[in-house]
PAKEKOL-542250 format. One line per field, with one value per residue (C-alpha): residue number from 1; x, y, z. Coordinates in nm, 3 decimals, m for minus. Layout:
N
num: c(NUM, ...)
X: c(X, ...)
Y: c(Y, ...)
Z: c(Z, ...)
END
This chain:
443
num: c(1, 2, 3, 4, 5, 6, 7, 8, 9, 10, 11, 12, 13, 14, 15, 16, 17, 18, 19, 20, 21, 22, 23, 24, 25, 26, 27, 28, 29, 30, 31, 32, 33, 34, 35, 36, 37, 38, 39, 40, 41, 42, 43, 44, 45, 46, 47, 48, 49, 50, 51, 52, 53, 54, 55, 56, 57, 58, 59, 60, 61, 62, 63, 64, 65, 66, 67, 68, 69, 70, 71, 72, 73, 74, 75, 76, 77, 78, 79, 80, 81, 82, 83, 84, 85, 86, 87, 88, 89, 90, 91, 92, 93, 94, 95, 96, 97, 98, 99, 100, 101, 102, 103, 104, 105, 106, 107, 108, 109, 110, 111, 112, 113, 114, 115, 116, 117, 118, 119, 120, 121, 122, 123, 124, 125, 126, 127, 128, 129, 130, 131, 132, 133, 134, 135, 136, 137, 138, 139, 140, 141, 142, 143, 144, 145, 146, 147, 148, 149, 150, 151, 152, 153, 154, 155, 156, 157, 158, 159, 160, 161, 162, 163, 164, 165, 166, 167, 168, 169, 170, 171, 172, 173, 174, 175, 176, 177, 178, 179, 180, 181, 182, 183, 184, 185, 186, 187, 188, 189, 190, 191, 192, 193, 194, 195, 196, 197, 198, 199, 200, 201, 202, 203, 204, 205, 206, 207, 208, 209, 210, 211, 212, 213, 214, 215, 216, 217, 218, 219, 220, 221, 222, 223, 224, 225, 226, 227, 228, 229, 230, 231, 232, 233, 234, 235, 236, 237, 238, 239, 240, 241, 242, 243, 244, 245, 246, 247, 248, 249, 250, 251, 252, 253, 254, 255, 256, 257, 258, 259, 260, 261, 262, 263, 264, 265, 266, 267, 268, 269, 270, 271, 272, 273, 274, 275, 276, 277, 278, 279, 280, 281, 282, 283, 284, 285, 286, 287, 288, 289, 290, 291, 292, 293, 294, 295, 296, 297, 298, 299, 300, 301, 302, 303, 304, 305, 306, 307, 308, 309, 310, 311, 312, 313, 314, 315, 316, 317, 318, 319, 320, 321, 322, 323, 324, 325, 326, 327, 328, 329, 330, 331, 332, 333, 334, 335, 336, 337, 338, 339, 340, 341, 342, 343, 344, 345, 346, 347, 348, 349, 350, 351, 352, 353, 354, 355, 356, 357, 358, 359, 360, 361, 362, 363, 364, 365, 366, 367, 368, 369, 370, 371, 372, 373, 374, 375, 376, 377, 378, 379, 380, 381, 382, 383, 384, 385, 386, 387, 388, 389, 390, 391, 392, 393, 394, 395, 396, 397, 398, 399, 400, 401, 402, 403, 404, 405, 406, 407, 408, 409, 410, 411, 412, 413, 414, 415, 416, 417, 418, 419, 420, 421, 422, 423, 424, 425, 426, 427, 428, 429, 430, 431, 432, 433, 434, 435, 436, 437, 438, 439, 440, 441, 442, 443)
X: c(1.317, 1.174, 1.286, 0.949, 0.808, 0.508, 0.205, m0.131, m0.405, m0.622, m0.361, m0.399, m0.756, m1.106, m1.265, m1.640, m1.856, m2.135, m2.492, m2.545, m2.843, m2.926, m3.207, m3.451, m3.298, m3.494, m3.434, m3.352, m3.257, m2.956, m2.672, m2.623, m2.253, m2.203, m1.885, m1.922, m1.863, m1.503, m1.274, m0.901, m0.898, m1.195, m1.572, m1.736, m2.068, m2.194, m2.207, m2.407, m2.768, m3.018, m3.229, m3.521, m3.448, m3.594, m3.358, m3.069, m3.129, m3.143, m2.838, m2.621, m2.709, m2.407, m2.168, m2.214, m1.926, m1.741, m1.500, m1.159, m1.291, m1.143, m1.398, m1.304, m1.446, m1.389, m1.593, m1.576, m1.370, m1.107, m0.840, m1.073, m1.084, m1.168, m1.177, m1.495, m1.463, m1.579, m1.950, m2.033, m2.309, m2.384, m2.465, m2.238, m2.328, m2.295, m1.955, m1.786, m1.558, m1.471, m1.143, m1.144, m0.783, m0.639, m0.525, m0.257, m0.088, m0.212, m0.302, m0.612, m0.484, m0.155, m0.343, m0.549, m0.233, m0.074, m0.386, m0.363, 0.011, 0.137, 0.289, m0.046, m0.238, m0.007, m0.069, m0.445, m0.419, m0.224, m0.514, m0.792, m1.031, m1.119, m1.477, m1.680, m1.877, m1.699, m1.359, m1.333, m1.109, m1.215, m1.304, m1.249, m0.882, m0.842, m0.738, m0.435, m0.319, 0.007, 0.052, 0.389, 0.406, 0.657, 0.631, 0.316, 0.499, 0.634, 0.294, 0.134, 0.414, 0.382, 0.004, 0.048, 0.294, 0.074, m0.238, m0.103, m0.111, m0.460, m0.572, m0.453, m0.640, m0.954, m0.914, m0.893, m1.208, m1.400, m1.271, m1.382, m1.727, m1.738, m1.620, m1.878, m2.152, m2.060, m2.076, m2.406, m2.554, m2.484, m2.620, m2.942, m3.005, m2.947, m3.071, m3.322, m3.485, m3.416, m3.338, m3.210, m3.515, m3.754, m3.604, m3.629, m3.995, m4.037, m3.908, m3.543, m3.316, m2.996, m2.756, m2.616, m2.971, m3.068, m2.778, m2.891, m2.589, m2.380, m2.161, m2.075, m1.878, m2.133, m1.977, m1.942, m2.296, m2.430, m2.258, m2.413, m2.758, m2.771, m2.748, m3.076, m3.418, m3.694, m3.965, m4.046, m4.115, m4.405, m4.198, m4.184, m3.811, m3.651, m3.714, m3.477, m3.384, m3.444, m3.493, m3.245, m3.158, m2.888, m2.753, m2.659, m2.439, m2.140, m2.002, m2.082, m1.838, m1.940, m1.652, m1.552, m1.674, m1.351, m1.363, m1.142, m0.953, m0.838, m0.685, m0.309, m0.022, 0.213, 0.434, 0.261, m0.090, m0.301, m0.580, m0.934, m1.158, m1.486, m1.715, m1.498, m1.200, m1.406, m1.476, m1.150, m0.888, m0.657, m0.588, m0.428, m0.769, m0.788, m0.776, m0.530, m0.506, m0.275, m0.553, m0.664, m1.029, m1.032, m0.835, m1.157, m1.169, m0.833, m0.858, m0.603, m0.583, m0.854, m1.108, m1.473, m1.651, m2.014, m2.111, m2.459, m2.532, m2.550, m2.710, m2.913, m2.804, m2.437, m2.303, m2.452, m2.237, m1.989, m1.616, m1.294, m1.043, m0.704, m0.571, m0.343, m0.361, m0.620, m0.884, m1.250, m1.488, m1.854, m2.125, m1.919, m1.933, m1.632, m1.798, m1.609, m1.658, m1.834, m1.802, m2.122, m2.000, m1.664, m1.559, m1.611, m1.964, m2.043, m1.922, m2.145, m2.439, m2.405, m2.376, m2.687, m2.883, m2.790, m3.129, m3.300, m3.051, m3.110, m3.488, m3.454, m3.236, m3.463, m3.762, m3.575, m3.411, m3.373, m3.189, m3.064, m2.927, m3.056, m2.926, m2.942, m2.923, m2.858, m3.231, m3.298, m3.053, m3.210, m3.549, m3.406, m3.416, m3.228, m3.258, m3.004, m2.936, m2.806, m2.429, m2.337, m2.511, m2.356, m2.013, m2.059, m2.158, m1.848, m1.627, m1.758, m1.751, m1.436, m1.196, m1.392, m1.375, m1.010, m0.933, m1.136, m0.941, m0.607, m0.693, m0.785, m0.438, m0.277, m0.462, m0.343, 0.017, m0.041, m0.194, 0.100, 0.341, 0.144, 0.138, 0.512, 0.595, 0.353, 0.526, 0.876, 0.793, 0.624, 0.907, 1.171, 1.329, 1.320, 1.304, 1.033, 1.259, 1.321, 0.947, 0.897, 1.166, 0.988, 0.659, 0.826, 0.999, 0.666, 0.499)
Y: c(2.056, 2.187, 2.526, 2.595, 2.936, 2.943, 3.166, 3.203, 2.989, 3.298, 3.454, 3.176, 3.053, 3.153, 2.983, 2.924, 2.794, 2.542, 2.600, 2.618, 2.382, 2.043, 2.004, 1.720, 1.432, 1.220, 0.888, 1.036, 1.368, 1.602, 1.487, 1.632, 1.595, 1.532, 1.495, 1.118, 1.115, 1.240, 0.940, 0.913, 1.213, 1.090, 1.114, 0.794, 0.786, 0.519, 0.790, 1.046, 1.151, 1.336, 1.652, 1.792, 2.017, 2.309, 2.255, 2.202, 2.544, 2.699, 2.519, 2.612, 2.982, 3.053, 2.827, 2.554, 2.304, 2.285, 2.022, 2.079, 2.239, 2.091, 2.029, 1.959, 1.917, 2.188, 2.028, 1.657, 1.421, 1.694, 1.638, 1.477, 1.633, 1.541, 1.695, 1.741, 1.523, 1.607, 1.560, 1.551, 1.789, 1.834, 2.079, 2.121, 1.990, 2.149, 2.192, 2.173, 2.427, 2.463, 2.583, 2.714, 2.766, 3.023, 2.763, 2.992, 2.973, 2.663, 2.334, 2.192, 1.832, 1.944, 2.138, 1.830, 1.625, 1.906, 1.921, 1.545, 1.552, 1.488, 1.837, 2.011, 1.759, 1.836, 2.205, 2.146, 1.963, 2.256, 2.486, 2.254, 2.365, 2.055, 2.065, 1.852, 1.700, 1.795, 1.923, 2.207, 2.454, 2.815, 2.852, 3.229, 3.158, 2.911, 3.172, 3.257, 2.895, 2.825, 2.632, 2.546, 2.669, 2.517, 2.627, 2.516, 2.260, 2.084, 2.100, 1.917, 1.663, 1.579, 1.549, 1.317, 1.091, 1.055, 1.037, 0.732, 0.541, 0.664, 0.558, 0.203, 0.206, 0.326, 0.055, m0.208, m0.064, m0.092, m0.445, m0.545, m0.406, m0.637, m0.939, m0.876, m0.830, m1.166, m1.342, m1.173, m1.272, m1.639, m1.610, m1.439, m1.687, m1.994, m1.896, m1.614, m1.673, m2.053, m2.002, m2.350, m2.524, m2.266, m2.300, m2.679, m2.640, m2.415, m2.695, m2.595, m2.886, m2.715, m2.709, m2.362, m2.226, m2.406, m2.235, m1.897, m1.863, m1.778, m2.080, m2.105, m2.431, m2.698, m2.982, m2.768, m2.635, m2.990, m3.101, m2.807, m2.846, m3.208, m3.085, m2.895, m3.061, m2.997, m2.958, m2.754, m2.899, m2.817, m2.534, m2.351, m2.415, m2.651, m3.012, m3.117, m2.760, m2.619, m2.284, m2.210, m1.923, m1.680, m1.689, m2.056, m1.990, m1.850, m1.750, m1.383, m1.218, m0.870, m0.632, m0.517, m0.199, m0.001, 0.316, 0.622, 0.463, 0.184, 0.411, 0.447, 0.591, 0.313, 0.161, m0.175, m0.026, m0.156, 0.030, 0.004, m0.064, 0.127, 0.190, 0.488, 0.253, 0.012, 0.296, 0.491, 0.254, 0.335, 0.709, 0.958, 0.991, 0.620, 0.539, 0.272, 0.040, m0.218, m0.344, m0.695, m0.739, m1.085, m1.257, m1.315, m0.938, m0.937, m0.921, m0.947, m0.911, m1.093, m1.098, m1.072, m0.798, m0.688, m0.348, m0.392, m0.050, 0.302, 0.474, 0.201, 0.320, 0.403, 0.221, m0.129, m0.336, m0.623, m0.561, m0.753, m0.607, m0.517, m0.285, m0.530, m0.647, m0.455, m0.477, m0.487, m0.237, m0.301, m0.260, m0.473, m0.851, m1.057, m1.317, m1.642, m1.980, m2.248, m2.529, m2.446, m2.194, m2.064, m1.705, m1.627, m1.768, m1.575, m1.251, m1.303, m1.397, m1.086, m0.857, m1.014, m0.940, m0.572, m0.437, m0.656, m0.550, m0.184, m0.230, m0.414, m0.133, 0.140, m0.009, 0.038, 0.367, 0.630, 0.964, 0.857, 0.521, 0.168, m0.178, m0.545, m0.782, m1.152, m1.194, m1.039, m1.281, m1.571, m1.482, m1.412, m1.738, m1.817, m2.092, m2.370, m2.624, m2.981, m3.004, m3.069, m2.748, m2.542, m2.685, m2.604, m2.248, m2.206, m2.344, m2.071, m1.771, m1.844, m1.759, m1.436, m1.327, m1.431, m1.200, m0.925, m0.957, m0.969, m0.641, m0.487, m0.569, m0.447, m0.118, m0.089, m0.123, 0.131, 0.375, 0.331, 0.399, 0.708, 0.840, 0.780, 0.956, 1.235, 1.300, 1.285, 1.498, 1.768, 1.779, 1.788, 1.465, 1.313, 1.458, 1.399, 1.172, 0.953, 0.920, 0.813, 0.546, 0.413, 0.381, 0.213, m0.038, m0.122, m0.215)
Z: c(m0.465, m0.792, m0.921, m1.083, m0.999, m0.765, m0.814, m0.646, m0.799, m0.836, m1.068, m1.326, m1.271, m1.168, m0.870, m0.838, m0.557, m0.601, m0.477, m0.103, m0.101, m0.248, m0.502, m0.488, m0.679, m0.926, m1.099, m1.441, m1.593, m1.588, m1.364, m1.016, m0.933, m0.562, m0.361, m0.362, m0.739, m0.700, m0.695, m0.771, m1.003, m1.206, m1.190, m1.074, m1.258, m1.018, m0.752, m0.954, m0.905, m1.122, m1.103, m1.298, m1.598, m1.403, m1.108, m1.348, m1.501, m1.156, m1.021, m1.322, m1.302, m1.081, m1.273, m1.532, m1.534, m1.866, m2.004, m1.849, m1.531, m1.214, m0.938, m0.579, m0.231, 0.023, 0.303, 0.391, 0.173, 0.152, m0.111, m0.364, m0.710, m1.069, m1.413, m1.614, m1.928, m2.278, m2.338, m1.967, m1.864, m1.496, m1.219, m0.919, m0.575, m0.234, m0.069, m0.408, m0.571, m0.938, m1.091, m1.448, m1.549, m1.787, m2.039, m2.175, m1.836, m1.651, m1.815, m1.639, m1.638, m1.490, m1.224, m1.138, m1.085, m0.889, m0.670, m0.606, m0.535, m0.180, m0.188, m0.232, m0.022, 0.271, 0.214, 0.218, 0.548, 0.691, 0.599, 0.711, 0.982, 1.182, 1.309, 1.546, 1.258, 0.933, 0.825, 0.573, 0.400, 0.355, m0.012, 0.005, 0.080, m0.206, m0.469, m0.253, m0.234, m0.426, m0.749, m0.904, m1.262, m1.501, m1.862, m2.043, m2.259, m1.950, m1.779, m2.069, m2.090, m1.719, m1.753, m2.052, m1.868, m1.560, m1.774, m1.957, m1.630, m1.552, m1.899, m1.827, m1.496, m1.674, m1.940, m1.665, m1.507, m1.834, m1.897, m1.548, m1.621, m1.923, m1.724, m1.453, m1.712, m1.867, m1.529, m1.446, m1.782, m1.708, m1.354, m1.462, m1.741, m1.527, m1.179, m1.234, m1.574, m1.574, m1.943, m2.039, m1.889, m2.033, m2.383, m2.361, m2.267, m2.571, m2.793, m2.849, m2.936, m3.048, m2.750, m2.825, m2.843, m2.521, m2.345, m2.475, m2.705, m2.397, m2.482, m2.852, m2.855, m2.952, m2.752, m2.439, m2.486, m2.519, m2.197, m2.015, m2.174, m2.058, m1.696, m1.716, m1.685, m1.938, m1.673, m1.364, m1.021, m0.791, m0.636, m0.972, m1.009, m1.263, m1.164, m0.882, m0.782, m0.435, m0.270, 0.009, 0.239, 0.131, 0.485, 0.445, 0.142, 0.336, 0.673, 0.739, 0.981, 1.088, 1.158, 1.505, 1.674, 1.671, 1.877, 1.915, 2.202, 1.967, 1.703, 1.692, 1.486, 1.594, 1.324, 1.354, 1.331, 1.043, 0.859, 0.994, 0.696, 0.690, 0.393, 0.287, 0.246, 0.036, m0.208, m0.200, m0.063, 0.225, 0.237, 0.473, 0.641, 0.725, 1.095, 1.210, 1.505, 1.659, 1.886, 1.794, 1.890, 1.736, 1.460, 1.264, 1.201, 1.024, 0.644, 0.365, m0.011, m0.203, 0.080, m0.029, 0.166, 0.179, 0.320, 0.464, 0.609, 0.470, 0.175, m0.003, m0.348, m0.295, 0.013, 0.012, m0.221, m0.258, m0.293, m0.339, m0.095, m0.246, 0.025, 0.207, 0.569, 0.769, 1.042, 0.948, 1.106, 1.187, 0.921, 0.680, 0.648, 0.557, 0.333, 0.375, 0.211, 0.416, 0.161, m0.028, m0.286, m0.405, m0.349, m0.719, m0.713, m0.394, m0.555, m0.859, m0.637, m0.418, m0.718, m0.870, m0.552, m0.523, m0.629, m0.369, m0.102, m0.186, m0.156, 0.176, 0.309, 0.174, 0.355, 0.684, 0.591, 0.862, 0.825, 0.484, 0.603, 0.563, 0.639, 0.545, 0.841, 0.881, 0.947, 0.606, 0.445, 0.629, 0.479, 0.134, m0.060, m0.378, m0.636, m0.576, m0.849, m0.813, m0.760, m1.128, m1.239, m0.959, m1.042, m1.413, m1.323, m1.109, m1.387, m1.618, m1.385, m1.183, m1.471, m1.533, m1.169, m1.144, m1.437, m1.273, m0.949, m1.132, m1.304, m0.970, m0.842, m1.164, m1.129, m0.770, m0.891, m1.167, m0.918, m0.681, m0.968, m1.068, m0.713, m0.670, m0.997, m0.914, m0.583, m0.730, m1.033, m0.831, m0.578, m0.850, m0.725, m1.074, m1.423, m1.680, m1.887, m1.582, m1.523, m1.884, m1.837, m1.528, m1.717, m2.016, m1.788, m1.620, m1.949)
END
């Protein structure tokens, strides 16, 4: 075990509580940082909401988060934490605490990693009060919780080593955003705006221009442009295209209704994947089972999943599963090929329809939850092109989605390496120089 001295967090930091109510959220304005935005030590901006300037002023009266502050959840989603980055202005949500370290004694990035370490996570679980509806830790006790305190130079060195892995994960995330944007641009131009046909109707003759400059190679652009008609049919689609039900594009397997009696700690038990696992991966809070309710509910790496129930803005989404063998819970579809479209094309299609899914769910929203059913997907029609156009689309987007998935798996490996080093560094099992060697060997 490490020989670092241990002190109470309150001796080297100030702890603040967030507001005890939730302001009305709006579509734009200052950011309201909720618990859902805390993900893997970072702030997930896709989970943020907004408040009015007036509410922002009121909600920051108690404490206004500053760059370097560590924010964490003390009720529900226990163990999640993140650091406020430079240039990020927000107000703190309910059930969230904030740690402002004395930077002459405790480096904030080191504290974040210490907080996320198995050592401290186990301590948190030992101090958790398990309730009928939510689990919590007593924030008033938090200042007395222990933190290991090596010298400041070593703290910063450890944070830098672990941060280098997180930086690679963040780079992969941004690159995947770019890849997805490229695939979506092609989809929107071809199947939503009918760009090639529209530009032909407008008199364009240059193949690169016809293809909206999304394909720069003239010969490739010409081969693609030749696939698109220069007129519309009576149905308003490009000549020869049809409108078909989304439901017919794949096999949609809803997960099983796993109950408490199915959960098990047996060695052969596999994770039960709910919406929380789609967002955060398999964690210590994930339920497991060795009860097979049907082989169709078993999923593995690379499976395309669609969560169809929950908050319309934050829960309904498409995911590529990278968490290994698992069992699928209800409220999530496994989206499997039926010979009509490839998995890559289905992923792009689902992502393109997210705004429509959210609106469908919002129209049936009760107690904050909405859903998209098979009946909705049966009624939702999409533009379907002749086979040569669909095949050309898949030839363009499949390499993009393959790269995206490969980076997801690479990030999973990087995260596993980070978590292993984090555990071993904090326990004193390995030295800092050994951790640096591990990272260098992985590059």
